[in-house]
N, C-alpha and C positions, 0 to 999 in steps of 0.2 A: 505350515511353512511360512517363514518370514520373508517378505520381499523388501529388500533394503533400497529399492529404486525410488527416486523422487520423480514423479511425472505429472504433477497437477498442483493447482492452487487449491488446497483443502478448504479454505474459508469459503470460496465461491463455487467449489465443485466443478472447476473447469480444468480440463487436461491441457498440458502444454501443447499437444497436437492441435487442439482447438484454438489456443491463444497464438500459435505460430501463424495462423491465417492473417493476423494483423501485420502491417508493414514494419512496426517497431514496438518497443516496450511502451512508449508514451501513448501510442494509439490504443494498444491493448488495455492500458490502465484507464484511459479516458472512457472507453466503451464498456469495460467490465468491472473496473475497480481492482483488478488482480494486483497482488503485491502491495496493496495499500492498507489492508486490515491488520493482520498480525505481522506482515512483512517477512514471514519465514520462507516463502518461496522466492522472494526478490533476488537473492544471489543466483538461484537456478534460472529464473527468467532472464537475467542478464546473460547467463551462459547460453541459454537457448537461443536468444536473438543474436548472439555472437557466433555460435557454432552451427545452428540449425538442428541440433539434436533435441529430442523431446523426452529423454529418460536419462537420469543421472544416478550414479552411486551417491548415497547420502553424504559421504565424505570425499567427494570428487576433489582432487588436489588443485584443479583449475579454478575452484571457487574463489580463492584468495586473489587471483589475478584479475577478476572481472569487477571488483568493487572499487 
């Protein structure tokens, strides 16, 4: 079964639920480096800190509005 949900920073093995504990993206990046290595999760991290959600469809249409 294929799960098309994005819910983590794969490079650092940190879930968005873990990263949501930080006040904002800048604090999360400073403490963990999330979104800085391959940057693949960066649009999802922006969306997470905007919406509070921690799991997204891989092609979530809101991704274009957060960058």
